[in-house]
PASEBA-1860 file (N, C-alpha, C; in nm, 3 decimals):
! residues 286
1> MSSLKDLA> -0.946/-1.456/-6.006/-0.884/-1.408/-6.092/-0.795/-1.466/-6.217 ~ -0.775/-1.393/-6.321/-0.684/-1.512/-6.417/-0.564/-1.542/-6.401 ~ -0.491/-1.666/-6.421/-0.408/-1.720/-6.422/-0.323/-1.751/-6.540 ~ -0.219/-1.760/-6.545/-0.136/-1.783/-6.606/-0.184/-1.920/-6.738 ~ -0.223/-2.005/-6.632/-0.271/-2.152/-6.703/-0.373/-2.082/-6.782 ~ -0.530/-1.996/-6.721/-0.592/-1.927/-6.844/-0.526/-1.894/-6.928 ~ -0.429/-1.784/-6.969/-0.374/-1.747/-7.080/-0.330/-1.859/-7.147 ~ -0.233/-1.962/-7.061/-0.216/-2.037/-7.188/-0.307/-2.129/-7.258
9> DQGVSRDV> -0.438/-2.104/-7.145/-0.560/-2.200/-7.249/-0.604/-2.104/-7.388 ~ -0.562/-1.983/-7.357/-0.571/-1.905/-7.442/-0.456/-1.938/-7.568 ~ -0.353/-1.995/-7.574/-0.261/-2.023/-7.632/-0.161/-1.874/-7.656 ~ -0.164/-1.817/-7.519/-0.033/-1.739/-7.492/0.076/-1.797/-7.366 ~ 0.196/-1.810/-7.395/0.264/-1.883/-7.327/0.341/-1.795/-7.218 ~ 0.376/-1.877/-7.126/0.461/-1.770/-7.033/0.588/-1.723/-7.126 ~ 0.630/-1.816/-7.198/0.775/-1.786/-7.271/0.742/-1.623/-7.342 ~ 0.627/-1.618/-7.421/0.563/-1.477/-7.467/0.550/-1.377/-7.403
17> LRDIEHLA> 0.470/-1.421/-7.269/0.512/-1.284/-7.169/0.633/-1.279/-7.096 ~ 0.758/-1.372/-7.106/0.851/-1.328/-7.072/0.943/-1.254/-7.157 ~ 0.909/-1.278/-7.307/0.995/-1.201/-7.430/0.913/-1.025/-7.391 ~ 0.792/-1.030/-7.347/0.701/-0.882/-7.388/0.751/-0.830/-7.268 ~ 0.760/-0.881/-7.107/0.861/-0.786/-7.003/0.994/-0.776/-7.038 ~ 1.042/-0.858/-7.079/1.199/-0.815/-7.091/1.236/-0.701/-7.205 ~ 1.130/-0.689/-7.337/1.150/-0.559/-7.365/1.091/-0.446/-7.321 ~ 1.002/-0.455/-7.224/0.898/-0.352/-7.167/1.001/-0.297/-7.076
25> IELAGVAG> 1.092/-0.377/-6.993/1.229/-0.325/-6.884/1.320/-0.254/-6.955 ~ 1.346/-0.285/-7.085/1.440/-0.255/-7.196/1.364/-0.076/-7.201 ~ 1.277/-0.079/-7.274/1.201/0.057/-7.312/1.171/0.106/-7.205 ~ 1.153/0.060/-7.076/1.146/0.169/-6.950/1.231/0.215/-6.918 ~ 1.422/0.138/-6.932/1.505/0.208/-6.908/1.572/0.296/-7.029 ~ 1.528/0.267/-7.142/1.528/0.388/-7.261/1.461/0.528/-7.210 ~ 1.342/0.520/-7.164/1.303/0.596/-7.112/1.372/0.686/-7.018 ~ 1.398/0.604/-6.940/1.503/0.646/-6.822/1.592/0.746/-6.861
33> MEITKALG> 1.650/0.701/-6.955/1.799/0.757/-6.972/1.763/0.895/-7.061 ~ 1.652/0.894/-7.149/1.589/1.027/-7.178/1.586/1.138/-7.112 ~ 1.516/1.064/-6.998/1.431/1.157/-6.909/1.562/1.238/-6.846 ~ 1.686/1.170/-6.778/1.760/1.193/-6.724/1.864/1.260/-6.800 ~ 1.883/1.255/-6.896/1.962/1.349/-6.972/1.900/1.446/-6.985 ~ 1.750/1.475/-6.995/1.694/1.636/-7.036/1.699/1.685/-6.889 ~ 1.718/1.595/-6.773/1.685/1.694/-6.631/1.792/1.815/-6.636 ~ 1.775/1.908/-6.595/1.835/2.049/-6.631/1.867/2.135/-6.759
41> NVLAVKYK> 1.833/2.037/-6.811/1.797/2.198/-6.964/1.671/2.203/-6.974 ~ 1.684/2.338/-7.044/1.555/2.439/-7.038/1.460/2.337/-7.178 ~ 1.341/2.319/-7.124/1.255/2.227/-7.233/1.198/2.273/-7.294 ~ 1.137/2.233/-7.414/1.007/2.284/-7.488/0.896/2.250/-7.406 ~ 0.782/2.288/-7.344/0.687/2.258/-7.307/0.590/2.314/-7.355 ~ 0.426/2.280/-7.385/0.322/2.293/-7.463/0.205/2.251/-7.342 ~ 0.114/2.308/-7.355/-0.017/2.236/-7.281/-0.114/2.193/-7.385 ~ -0.190/2.124/-7.313/-0.324/2.060/-7.417/-0.439/2.132/-7.365
49> SGVEEDDW> -0.408/2.196/-7.261/-0.587/2.271/-7.221/-0.600/2.399/-7.272 ~ -0.466/2.441/-7.287/-0.510/2.580/-7.303/-0.388/2.661/-7.322 ~ -0.446/2.852/-7.357/-0.292/2.914/-7.334/-0.340/3.031/-7.266 ~ -0.480/3.044/-7.201/-0.444/3.158/-7.079/-0.389/3.087/-6.975 ~ -0.336/3.206/-6.864/-0.250/3.117/-6.775/-0.355/3.056/-6.665 ~ -0.443/3.086/-6.636/-0.551/2.983/-6.552/-0.581/2.871/-6.612 ~ -0.542/2.839/-6.748/-0.571/2.724/-6.803/-0.430/2.608/-6.865 ~ -0.350/2.633/-6.777/-0.219/2.602/-6.814/-0.184/2.456/-6.750
57> RDPVSEVD> -0.299/2.352/-6.804/-0.285/2.251/-6.720/-0.253/2.186/-6.804 ~ -0.203/1.989/-6.797/-0.166/1.873/-6.867/-0.063/1.938/-6.984 ~ 0.112/1.974/-6.894/0.174/1.997/-7.000/0.237/1.898/-7.066 ~ 0.291/1.902/-7.175/0.401/1.804/-7.265/0.493/1.862/-7.290 ~ 0.611/1.778/-7.276/0.783/1.831/-7.302/0.804/1.733/-7.386 ~ 0.933/1.854/-7.468/0.966/1.750/-7.570/1.033/1.613/-7.590 ~ 1.035/1.592/-7.427/1.071/1.434/-7.359/0.979/1.382/-7.391 ~ 0.842/1.363/-7.361/0.735/1.276/-7.338/0.727/1.238/-7.505
65> DKVERLIR> 0.697/1.356/-7.613/0.722/1.371/-7.764/0.837/1.232/-7.794 ~ 0.945/1.188/-7.740/1.065/1.173/-7.819/1.065/1.014/-7.732 ~ 1.002/1.031/-7.610/1.033/0.849/-7.604/0.915/0.798/-7.630 ~ 0.798/0.880/-7.648/0.690/0.727/-7.695/0.706/0.711/-7.861 ~ 0.795/0.803/-7.964/0.865/0.762/-8.098/0.897/0.696/-8.107 ~ 1.020/0.670/-7.981/1.080/0.613/-7.982/1.093/0.442/-7.934 ~ 0.981/0.430/-7.841/0.894/0.301/-7.778/0.795/0.254/-7.904 ~ 0.738/0.328/-7.993/0.675/0.332/-8.100/0.743/0.234/-8.207
73> ERLARDFP> 0.867/0.313/-8.222/0.965/0.257/-8.329/1.015/0.115/-8.305 ~ 1.039/0.081/-8.173/1.106/-0.046/-8.172/0.945/-0.155/-8.175 ~ 0.861/-0.110/-8.105/0.749/-0.202/-8.078/0.743/-0.249/-8.269 ~ 0.716/-0.142/-8.321/0.679/-0.190/-8.497/0.777/-0.281/-8.541 ~ 0.948/-0.309/-8.470/0.974/-0.405/-8.539/0.999/-0.535/-8.457 ~ 0.947/-0.539/-8.283/0.965/-0.630/-8.256/0.807/-0.721/-8.247 ~ 0.723/-0.629/-8.217/0.586/-0.693/-8.241/0.507/-0.618/-8.277 ~ 0.496/-0.614/-8.423/0.444/-0.584/-8.499/0.256/-0.578/-8.521
81> DHDIIGEE> 0.237/-0.723/-8.450/0.082/-0.734/-8.470/0.019/-0.697/-8.320 ~ 0.121/-0.635/-8.252/0.019/-0.583/-8.131/0.010/-0.419/-8.164 ~ -0.062/-0.387/-8.080/-0.179/-0.238/-8.066/-0.099/-0.145/-8.005 ~ -0.091/-0.024/-7.982/-0.065/0.014/-7.888/-0.124/0.160/-7.860 ~ -0.163/0.208/-7.721/-0.199/0.311/-7.707/-0.158/0.397/-7.628 ~ -0.108/0.504/-7.646/0.007/0.617/-7.568/-0.069/0.763/-7.546 ~ -0.034/0.798/-7.453/-0.045/0.947/-7.407/-0.091/1.083/-7.533 ~ 0.043/1.060/-7.612/0.049/1.153/-7.662/0.044/1.133/-7.817
89> MDERPVRD> 0.015/1.037/-7.854/0.005/0.979/-8.006/-0.082/0.920/-8.020 ~ -0.209/0.949/-8.106/-0.345/0.864/-8.194/-0.284/0.764/-8.256 ~ -0.186/0.731/-8.304/-0.166/0.608/-8.396/-0.185/0.479/-8.322 ~ -0.282/0.395/-8.369/-0.310/0.274/-8.341/-0.296/0.180/-8.469 ~ -0.195/0.093/-8.465/-0.113/-0.012/-8.569/-0.218/-0.107/-8.582 ~ -0.254/-0.173/-8.441/-0.323/-0.335/-8.528/-0.454/-0.263/-8.399 ~ -0.577/-0.210/-8.440/-0.664/-0.184/-8.309/-0.756/-0.349/-8.289 ~ -0.769/-0.413/-8.355/-0.821/-0.567/-8.314/-0.753/-0.642/-8.244
97> ADFIWVID> -0.575/-0.573/-8.222/-0.515/-0.657/-8.141/-0.540/-0.749/-8.015 ~ -0.516/-0.873/-7.942/-0.565/-0.882/-7.828/-0.441/-0.842/-7.735 ~ -0.328/-0.806/-7.764/-0.231/-0.752/-7.676/-0.177/-0.603/-7.712 ~ -0.206/-0.502/-7.625/-0.196/-0.392/-7.642/-0.089/-0.358/-7.564 ~ -0.016/-0.245/-7.607/0.075/-0.177/-7.528/0.007/-0.049/-7.503 ~ 0.009/-0.044/-7.342/-0.017/0.084/-7.273/0.078/0.167/-7.245 ~ 0.096/0.285/-7.274/0.228/0.369/-7.295/0.206/0.516/-7.217 ~ 0.296/0.548/-7.133/0.279/0.732/-7.067/0.418/0.760/-7.069
105> PIDGTANF> 0.473/0.806/-7.146/0.618/0.851/-7.146/0.695/0.918/-6.993 ~ 0.618/1.020/-6.978/0.626/1.050/-6.841/0.471/1.112/-6.758 ~ 0.457/1.004/-6.667/0.358/1.009/-6.588/0.391/1.127/-6.475 ~ 0.304/1.235/-6.475/0.363/1.314/-6.374/0.437/1.439/-6.448 ~ 0.402/1.512/-6.567/0.502/1.576/-6.635/0.509/1.700/-6.594 ~ 0.403/1.752/-6.497/0.420/1.901/-6.399/0.504/1.889/-6.354 ~ 0.545/1.797/-6.294/0.642/1.724/-6.129/0.770/1.728/-6.226 ~ 0.815/1.699/-6.364/0.912/1.679/-6.464/0.967/1.805/-6.528
113> VNGFPLFS> 0.873/1.832/-6.527/0.891/2.024/-6.614/0.953/2.085/-6.497 ~ 0.978/2.099/-6.399/0.947/2.190/-6.273/1.043/2.131/-6.201 ~ 1.131/1.998/-6.229/1.233/1.923/-6.179/1.223/1.826/-6.054 ~ 1.105/1.854/-6.002/1.069/1.765/-5.908/1.050/1.643/-5.913 ~ 1.134/1.556/-5.840/1.145/1.416/-5.929/1.061/1.306/-5.860 ~ 0.920/1.337/-5.870/0.842/1.261/-5.838/0.749/1.183/-5.970 ~ 0.776/1.114/-6.047/0.722/1.095/-6.206/0.733/0.950/-6.227 ~ 0.686/0.888/-6.337/0.747/0.742/-6.352/0.700/0.757/-6.537
121> ASIGVVYK> 0.794/0.675/-6.612/0.768/0.625/-6.746/0.705/0.501/-6.730 ~ 0.592/0.491/-6.800/0.508/0.371/-6.762/0.477/0.256/-6.904 ~ 0.493/0.154/-6.874/0.495/0.089/-6.963/0.387/-0.049/-6.950 ~ 0.300/-0.050/-6.980/0.156/-0.152/-6.954/0.147/-0.241/-7.041 ~ 0.101/-0.366/-7.044/0.104/-0.474/-7.173/-0.074/-0.527/-7.113 ~ -0.139/-0.521/-7.171/-0.285/-0.566/-7.134/-0.299/-0.684/-7.279 ~ -0.366/-0.765/-7.204/-0.439/-0.891/-7.261/-0.568/-0.908/-7.275 ~ -0.636/-0.845/-7.375/-0.823/-0.880/-7.399/-0.836/-0.795/-7.272
129> GLPVVGAL> -0.784/-0.707/-7.240/-0.795/-0.576/-7.134/-0.730/-0.628/-6.990 ~ -0.666/-0.779/-6.975/-0.605/-0.779/-6.854/-0.469/-0.756/-6.853 ~ -0.412/-0.672/-6.743/-0.272/-0.634/-6.740/-0.204/-0.740/-6.723 ~ -0.103/-0.772/-6.774/-0.009/-0.925/-6.793/0.137/-0.857/-6.777 ~ 0.162/-0.725/-6.826/0.297/-0.680/-6.764/0.315/-0.546/-6.699 ~ 0.388/-0.519/-6.651/0.408/-0.380/-6.616/0.602/-0.349/-6.604 ~ 0.610/-0.253/-6.624/0.736/-0.179/-6.636/0.751/-0.063/-6.595 ~ 0.758/0.001/-6.490/0.811/0.163/-6.441/0.917/0.215/-6.422
137> WCPISHAL> 0.944/0.296/-6.512/1.090/0.374/-6.451/1.048/0.446/-6.352 ~ 1.115/0.458/-6.243/1.086/0.582/-6.183/1.249/0.634/-6.127 ~ 1.229/0.787/-6.100/1.365/0.865/-6.062/1.410/0.829/-5.921 ~ 1.349/0.811/-5.821/1.327/0.747/-5.687/1.251/0.639/-5.677 ~ 1.305/0.600/-5.544/1.229/0.436/-5.536/1.270/0.401/-5.409 ~ 1.209/0.251/-5.318/1.258/0.199/-5.219/1.423/0.195/-5.217 ~ 1.494/0.155/-5.300/1.646/0.204/-5.276/1.720/0.326/-5.269 ~ 1.666/0.430/-5.302/1.659/0.544/-5.288/1.751/0.571/-5.450
145> RAGVYHCT> 1.724/0.500/-5.533/1.777/0.534/-5.659/1.676/0.554/-5.751 ~ 1.728/0.561/-5.893/1.655/0.522/-6.001/1.640/0.419/-6.067 ~ 1.530/0.352/-6.123/1.519/0.196/-6.161/1.403/0.151/-6.210 ~ 1.391/0.034/-6.257/1.228/0.008/-6.272/1.212/-0.083/-6.205 ~ 1.080/-0.085/-6.178/1.005/-0.177/-6.111/0.917/-0.228/-6.234 ~ 0.922/-0.349/-6.229/0.865/-0.465/-6.354/0.811/-0.606/-6.279 ~ 0.742/-0.661/-6.388/0.656/-0.802/-6.320/0.585/-0.824/-6.456 ~ 0.536/-0.990/-6.414/0.464/-1.069/-6.534/0.380/-1.104/-6.441
153> LGGKVRFD> 0.235/-1.131/-6.522/0.152/-1.195/-6.466/0.134/-1.347/-6.415 ~ 0.142/-1.365/-6.266/0.185/-1.465/-6.190/0.330/-1.474/-6.171 ~ 0.425/-1.348/-6.170/0.550/-1.374/-6.121/0.523/-1.257/-5.979 ~ 0.666/-1.239/-5.961/0.678/-1.137/-5.827/0.662/-0.968/-5.901 ~ 0.675/-0.901/-5.798/0.743/-0.743/-5.822/0.845/-0.730/-5.828 ~ 0.927/-0.697/-5.904/1.098/-0.697/-5.868/1.144/-0.543/-5.921 ~ 1.242/-0.518/-5.858/1.312/-0.374/-5.906/1.433/-0.398/-5.976 ~ 1.447/-0.386/-6.091/1.569/-0.422/-6.154/1.602/-0.534/-6.132
161> GADVTPKG> 1.510/-0.652/-6.157/1.598/-0.794/-6.146/1.537/-0.850/-5.982 ~ 1.556/-0.738/-5.879/1.561/-0.812/-5.743/1.426/-0.820/-5.740 ~ 1.373/-0.898/-5.635/1.257/-0.911/-5.569/1.215/-0.819/-5.438 ~ 1.112/-0.780/-5.456/1.053/-0.660/-5.380/0.906/-0.682/-5.325 ~ 0.887/-0.801/-5.317/0.753/-0.820/-5.261/0.745/-0.745/-5.115 ~ 0.575/-0.678/-5.112/0.615/-0.578/-5.001/0.624/-0.689/-4.879 ~ 0.681/-0.593/-4.777/0.707/-0.685/-4.654/0.685/-0.586/-4.501 ~ 0.515/-0.581/-4.477/0.503/-0.494/-4.354/0.587/-0.484/-4.249
169> NPAVRRRL> 0.594/-0.386/-4.198/0.647/-0.321/-4.009/0.497/-0.346/-3.943 ~ 0.490/-0.477/-3.859/0.409/-0.394/-3.757/0.419/-0.303/-3.679 ~ 0.508/-0.255/-3.633/0.551/-0.126/-3.582/0.530/-0.035/-3.615 ~ 0.483/0.005/-3.744/0.435/0.155/-3.808/0.230/0.108/-3.824 ~ 0.247/0.218/-3.702/0.078/0.205/-3.685/0.010/0.270/-3.808 ~ 0.060/0.387/-3.829/0.000/0.484/-3.924/0.043/0.447/-4.061 ~ 0.016/0.391/-4.113/0.061/0.382/-4.327/0.048/0.505/-4.391 ~ 0.102/0.510/-4.491/0.077/0.586/-4.593/-0.017/0.569/-4.702
177> VGVPVATL> -0.082/0.656/-4.763/-0.149/0.601/-4.863/-0.138/0.753/-4.960 ~ -0.166/0.730/-5.123/-0.178/0.815/-5.174/-0.328/0.860/-5.227 ~ -0.370/0.971/-5.229/-0.517/1.070/-5.243/-0.498/1.176/-5.325 ~ -0.577/1.182/-5.417/-0.590/1.280/-5.539/-0.626/1.438/-5.420 ~ -0.669/1.448/-5.328/-0.709/1.516/-5.207/-0.764/1.468/-5.109 ~ -0.700/1.472/-4.990/-0.743/1.430/-4.862/-0.844/1.484/-4.793 ~ -0.972/1.388/-4.720/-1.080/1.445/-4.667/-1.110/1.409/-4.576 ~ -1.191/1.410/-4.463/-1.182/1.342/-4.354/-1.241/1.206/-4.320
185> SDNFWETR> -1.279/1.139/-4.473/-1.301/1.015/-4.445/-1.108/0.938/-4.427 ~ -1.022/1.014/-4.456/-0.895/0.941/-4.524/-0.791/0.953/-4.387 ~ -0.852/0.961/-4.219/-0.802/0.991/-4.119/-0.739/0.872/-4.049 ~ -0.753/0.777/-4.125/-0.704/0.653/-4.096/-0.536/0.632/-4.107 ~ -0.533/0.696/-4.213/-0.362/0.700/-4.276/-0.325/0.824/-4.266 ~ -0.166/0.855/-4.278/-0.110/0.956/-4.319/-0.113/0.993/-4.468 ~ -0.183/1.090/-4.537/-0.215/1.097/-4.688/-0.089/1.153/-4.743 ~ -0.088/1.137/-4.839/0.013/1.152/-4.945/-0.064/1.184/-5.115
193> KTGSAAFE> 0.022/1.320/-5.148/-0.034/1.358/-5.293/0.112/1.355/-5.393 ~ 0.155/1.297/-5.480/0.268/1.280/-5.550/0.265/1.364/-5.676 ~ 0.152/1.338/-5.738/0.138/1.418/-5.859/0.138/1.321/-5.970 ~ 0.146/1.196/-5.973/0.152/1.102/-6.046/0.137/0.982/-6.016 ~ 0.000/0.891/-6.092/-0.090/0.782/-6.041/0.021/0.680/-6.070 ~ 0.115/0.648/-6.182/0.211/0.568/-6.226/0.294/0.529/-6.118 ~ 0.370/0.636/-6.071/0.413/0.649/-5.969/0.360/0.595/-5.797 ~ 0.276/0.615/-5.793/0.180/0.599/-5.696/0.136/0.454/-5.684
201> CAMVAAGL> 0.115/0.387/-5.786/0.102/0.244/-5.798/0.258/0.181/-5.786 ~ 0.346/0.208/-5.850/0.448/0.141/-5.776/0.488/0.128/-5.667 ~ 0.475/0.288/-5.598/0.504/0.258/-5.435/0.406/0.167/-5.351 ~ 0.297/0.177/-5.413/0.184/0.048/-5.339/0.270/-0.063/-5.412 ~ 0.290/-0.088/-5.469/0.326/-0.262/-5.526/0.453/-0.299/-5.465 ~ 0.553/-0.173/-5.399/0.684/-0.167/-5.340/0.644/-0.243/-5.188 ~ 0.513/-0.119/-5.125/0.460/-0.183/-4.998/0.490/-0.023/-4.932 ~ 0.553/0.040/-5.005/0.554/0.192/-4.942/0.453/0.278/-4.918
209> LQAARFSS> 0.318/0.259/-5.023/0.220/0.286/-4.986/0.113/0.206/-4.953 ~ 0.028/0.182/-4.871/-0.086/0.071/-4.823/-0.159/0.105/-4.965 ~ -0.203/0.237/-4.974/-0.316/0.228/-5.098/-0.309/0.339/-5.111 ~ -0.380/0.350/-5.263/-0.392/0.473/-5.357/-0.537/0.468/-5.404 ~ -0.569/0.621/-5.408/-0.712/0.631/-5.493/-0.722/0.751/-5.607 ~ -0.770/0.681/-5.681/-0.700/0.797/-5.790/-0.885/0.821/-5.862 ~ -0.903/0.982/-5.842/-1.076/0.981/-5.869/-1.061/1.006/-6.037 ~ -0.983/0.997/-6.150/-1.035/0.972/-6.272/-0.920/0.963/-6.431
217> PNIWDIAG> -0.842/0.862/-6.348/-0.703/0.832/-6.420/-0.772/0.794/-6.534 ~ -0.663/0.807/-6.628/-0.699/0.767/-6.784/-0.615/0.578/-6.780 ~ -0.636/0.520/-6.903/-0.549/0.378/-6.904/-0.435/0.388/-6.861 ~ -0.336/0.471/-6.930/-0.234/0.488/-6.946/-0.136/0.559/-6.822 ~ -0.236/0.560/-6.701/-0.179/0.636/-6.626/-0.146/0.524/-6.516 ~ -0.241/0.440/-6.528/-0.258/0.291/-6.441/-0.221/0.153/-6.486 ~ -0.208/0.112/-6.618/-0.216/-0.034/-6.679/-0.128/-0.059/-6.643 ~ 0.041/-0.006/-6.651/0.141/-0.062/-6.555/0.147/-0.131/-6.435
225> GLALVSAG> 0.113/0.006/-6.381/0.087/0.008/-6.253/-0.012/-0.106/-6.169 ~ -0.109/-0.106/-6.277/-0.203/-0.260/-6.206/-0.139/-0.360/-6.188 ~ -0.059/-0.428/-6.294/0.020/-0.530/-6.316/0.090/-0.523/-6.164 ~ 0.143/-0.435/-6.164/0.296/-0.407/-6.013/0.210/-0.483/-5.878 ~ 0.084/-0.391/-5.915/0.008/-0.397/-5.768/-0.093/-0.549/-5.741 ~ -0.105/-0.612/-5.878/-0.168/-0.746/-5.837/-0.038/-0.841/-5.842 ~ 0.105/-0.821/-5.905/0.214/-0.906/-5.837/0.228/-0.857/-5.704 ~ 0.217/-0.755/-5.622/0.276/-0.747/-5.524/0.162/-0.796/-5.390
233> GGVALRRE> 0.067/-0.843/-5.479/-0.045/-0.907/-5.359/-0.141/-0.796/-5.349 ~ -0.156/-0.711/-5.375/-0.250/-0.588/-5.406/-0.386/-0.618/-5.450 ~ -0.474/-0.551/-5.454/-0.624/-0.553/-5.524/-0.647/-0.434/-5.575 ~ -0.772/-0.421/-5.662/-0.787/-0.299/-5.733/-0.961/-0.281/-5.717 ~ -1.025/-0.215/-5.686/-1.155/-0.184/-5.690/-1.192/-0.041/-5.771 ~ -1.301/-0.074/-5.843/-1.324/0.056/-5.926/-1.468/0.055/-5.901 ~ -1.499/0.198/-5.924/-1.640/0.262/-5.863/-1.744/0.251/-6.032 ~ -1.797/0.176/-6.006/-1.930/0.164/-6.120/-2.082/0.172/-6.065
241> SGVWTPME> -2.160/0.259/-6.120/-2.273/0.267/-6.133/-2.293/0.332/-5.934 ~ -2.192/0.369/-5.867/-2.234/0.406/-5.778/-2.171/0.272/-5.663 ~ -2.116/0.162/-5.733/-2.067/0.062/-5.648/-1.930/0.038/-5.662 ~ -1.888/-0.008/-5.544/-1.722/-0.026/-5.553/-1.703/-0.238/-5.625 ~ -1.673/-0.243/-5.739/-1.689/-0.370/-5.779/-1.510/-0.397/-5.792 ~ -1.479/-0.547/-5.783/-1.334/-0.516/-5.810/-1.289/-0.504/-5.972 ~ -1.143/-0.514/-5.963/-1.101/-0.441/-6.110/-1.033/-0.565/-6.177 ~ -1.034/-0.610/-6.239/-0.935/-0.759/-6.290/-0.876/-0.712/-6.399
249> RFTPTNDD> -0.948/-0.652/-6.498/-0.930/-0.602/-6.657/-0.998/-0.457/-6.691 ~ -0.949/-0.415/-6.781/-0.986/-0.263/-6.823/-1.105/-0.315/-6.932 ~ -1.190/-0.265/-6.905/-1.331/-0.292/-7.006/-1.355/-0.146/-7.038 ~ -1.384/-0.187/-7.202/-1.449/-0.011/-7.267/-1.556/0.055/-7.190 ~ -1.545/0.219/-7.122/-1.609/0.278/-7.090/-1.696/0.366/-7.141 ~ -1.660/0.367/-7.322/-1.737/0.407/-7.423/-1.817/0.347/-7.500 ~ -1.903/0.422/-7.567/-1.978/0.339/-7.648/-1.915/0.220/-7.759 ~ -1.812/0.305/-7.834/-1.698/0.225/-7.932/-1.620/0.164/-7.907
257> GDLRFWRG> -1.612/0.083/-7.782/-1.560/0.007/-7.725/-1.391/0.011/-7.712 ~ -1.328/0.095/-7.739/-1.208/0.203/-7.776/-1.154/0.210/-7.610 ~ -1.048/0.146/-7.599/-0.989/0.117/-7.440/-0.907/0.268/-7.403 ~ -0.844/0.336/-7.548/-0.816/0.423/-7.504/-0.884/0.548/-7.414 ~ -1.019/0.519/-7.441/-1.112/0.620/-7.383/-1.132/0.577/-7.239 ~ -1.061/0.476/-7.199/-1.116/0.424/-7.065/-1.082/0.556/-6.965 ~ -1.179/0.550/-6.877/-1.173/0.608/-6.723/-1.233/0.571/-6.623 ~ -1.179/0.627/-6.518/-1.240/0.561/-6.373/-1.215/0.592/-6.251
265> EVVIGEPM> -1.284/0.568/-6.154/-1.257/0.581/-6.003/-1.191/0.447/-5.962 ~ -1.062/0.476/-5.911/-1.007/0.358/-5.908/-0.900/0.338/-5.708 ~ -0.920/0.227/-5.665/-0.883/0.237/-5.505/-0.777/0.101/-5.569 ~ -0.641/0.134/-5.539/-0.551/-0.026/-5.531/-0.459/-0.005/-5.378 ~ -0.433/-0.122/-5.350/-0.359/-0.159/-5.278/-0.371/-0.282/-5.161 ~ -0.322/-0.294/-5.034/-0.347/-0.395/-4.965/-0.525/-0.457/-4.975 ~ -0.544/-0.538/-4.937/-0.667/-0.529/-4.962/-0.754/-0.515/-4.854 ~ -0.754/-0.529/-4.716/-0.856/-0.468/-4.605/-0.797/-0.282/-4.626
273> AVARMAEA> -0.708/-0.217/-4.663/-0.717/-0.069/-4.684/-0.767/-0.119/-4.820 ~ -0.794/-0.122/-4.881/-0.847/-0.094/-5.037/-1.000/-0.110/-4.982 ~ -1.033/-0.205/-4.918/-1.210/-0.225/-4.885/-1.197/-0.133/-4.770 ~ -1.101/-0.080/-4.698/-1.197/0.037/-4.612/-1.154/0.140/-4.657 ~ -1.084/0.230/-4.731/-1.067/0.331/-4.812/-1.196/0.353/-4.918 ~ -1.253/0.228/-4.972/-1.399/0.233/-5.069/-1.505/0.226/-4.953 ~ -1.489/0.179/-4.874/-1.640/0.208/-4.751/-1.611/0.326/-4.676 ~ -1.490/0.405/-4.672/-1.494/0.540/-4.639/-1.506/0.688/-4.757
281> QEWARQ> -1.509/0.617/-4.850/-1.554/0.758/-4.952/-1.683/0.722/-4.965 ~ -1.763/0.613/-4.975/-1.918/0.612/-4.969/-1.965/0.696/-4.854 ~ -1.939/0.691/-4.708/-1.957/0.737/-4.611/-1.927/0.859/-4.617 ~ -1.791/0.933/-4.702/-1.827/1.100/-4.711/-1.904/1.109/-4.859 ~ -1.939/1.050/-4.921/-2.020/1.079/-4.994/-2.163/1.138/-4.959 ~ -2.221/1.059/-4.882/-2.343/1.063/-4.798/-2.380/1.221/-4.700
END
């Protein structure tokens, strides 16, 4: 596992990461304020996938665009030498940068536009593909209120500054996991589908979900969340060429090496639960 010492050897100090985390927290909070202001209003919504009724997938609201624009404007001022991968906009300010901010203004937009409060404004920062900072604003949390889950590599997972390192309850025999579609291989747990990979990452990091499985997330769905999961003591596995392998960093999955097009099947959570879930998935494929 990469550590703060490894990054320090590459010229990345703890102070730099702390400054990045502070801004990520602030920007996640800004996103949360814009989302909160918009709730209850009639939103302008468009769809990426098409205009036919049976093809109304991947909605984008006016809030998605506004939030990403605000974040980009601030990053251009504070970290002009960093690159940005955002879900809604293709602009890449510094394509050869080691630091990349990975932004999903609202992960779970279908939930958001329907007023269903399970979604997240996700900000992740990767250094040479390694998630080093995460800040996820969620409208609901372990504290039953909105706030920002955040962390820096080598630190603890926190919620609005307070330590929320997971503490398991041994009296709970069947834990919750997030899955895209429940199968017979998931009968070890109580399964849930929230509609937001980022939100599920935050719940795993805080210990509310023991694990989660994502069939084909984009990098902006989980970049911030993977940093949180690691800070909370969790691990990630990615399925490559039919084999589950430890996932520490994002590596390109296309020929041109652009992380924007990264996709992968991923399992995250407590180490033993992740191993069991990956094994069960292979059994289900047989």
